[in-house]
C-alpha positions in Angstrom: 100.8 115.9 96.8 98.5 113.3 98.4 97.4 109.8 97.3 94.7 107.4 98.2 95.5 104.0 99.4 96.0 101.7 96.4 95.1 98.0 96.2 95.8 95.9 93.2 97.0 99.1 91.4 93.6 100.9 92.0 92.9 103.7 94.5 90.5 102.8 97.3 87.8 105.5 96.8 84.9 103.7 98.5 84.4 102.1 101.9 84.1 98.7 100.1 87.4 99.0 98.2 89.1 100.2 101.4 87.7 97.2 103.3 88.8 94.8 100.6 92.4 96.3 100.7 92.6 96.2 104.5 91.1 92.7 104.7 93.5 91.3 102.0 96.5 93.0 103.6 95.6 91.7 107.1 95.2 88.2 105.9 98.4 88.3 103.9 100.4 89.7 106.9 98.8 87.5 109.5 101.3 85.2 111.3 104.3 87.0 109.7 107.1 88.6 111.8 107.2 92.4 111.4 110.0 94.9 111.9 108.4 98.1 113.2 111.7 100.0 112.8 110.7 100.4 109.1 108.2 103.0 110.4 111.2 105.3 111.3 111.9 105.6 107.5 108.5 107.2 106.7 108.7 110.8 105.6 106.6 113.1 107.8 104.1 115.0 105.7 101.5 117.5 106.8 98.2 116.0 107.7 94.9 116.9 105.9 92.0 117.8 108.1 88.8 115.8 107.5 85.5 115.8 109.3 85.4 112.9 111.7 83.1 110.0 111.1 80.1 110.0 113.4 78.5 107.0 115.0 75.3 107.6 113.1 77.2 107.8 109.8 78.8 104.4 110.3 75.5 102.8 111.5 73.7 104.1 108.3 76.4 102.8 106.0 76.6 99.4 107.6 72.8 99.1 107.7 72.8 99.1 103.9 74.8 95.9 103.6 72.9 92.6 103.2 73.2 90.3 106.2 73.3 87.2 104.0 76.5 88.1 102.1 79.2 85.4 102.7 81.9 86.5 105.1 85.5 86.7 104.1 88.3 84.6 105.4 88.2 86.4 108.7 84.6 85.0 109.1 83.2 88.5 110.0 79.9 89.1 108.3 77.9 92.3 108.0 75.4 90.7 110.4 78.2 90.2 113.0 79.4 93.8 112.5 75.8 95.1 113.0 75.6 93.2 116.3 79.1 94.4 117.4 78.3 98.1 116.8 75.2 97.9 119.0 77.7 98.0 121.9 78.7 101.6 122.3 82.3 100.8 123.4 82.8 98.7 120.3 81.2 101.3 118.0 83.4 104.0 119.6 86.6 102.0 119.0 85.7 101.3 115.3 84.9 105.1 114.8 88.3 105.9 116.4 90.1 103.5 114.0 88.2 105.0 111.0 89.1 108.5 112.1 92.7 107.6 112.5 92.7 106.1 109.0 91.4 109.4 107.7 94.2 111.3 109.4 96.9 109.1 107.9 95.4 108.8 104.4 95.0 112.3 103.0 92.9 112.5 99.9 90.9 109.3 100.7 87.6 111.0 101.4 86.7 111.6 97.8 83.6 112.8 96.0 82.6 109.2 95.5 82.5 108.6 99.3 80.4 111.8 99.9 77.8 110.8 97.4 76.8 107.7 99.4 
């Protein structure tokens, strides 16, 4: 059985809800000590195989967001992200992070995501 990442009791089934969850979690955990030994307690489960994100796919999704939207507490706006991904090395790193996320979150790529 697989589950989507949940935030505020709801599954993250869209890029926007996943971003909100990651953004909120990062800001909550920022400047707190962590104990990485807790990762040793995670049960190993078989990984689901998903098609990797492509650079073009990410560019197309990010292009849809309005540049004038207010940034969150991290001060990263869609306009900044659009500038960042113009550098191929940055775009490659973001794609690698997204693809790793897909590997470790089976079931996340739902029908809602594929309709976009």
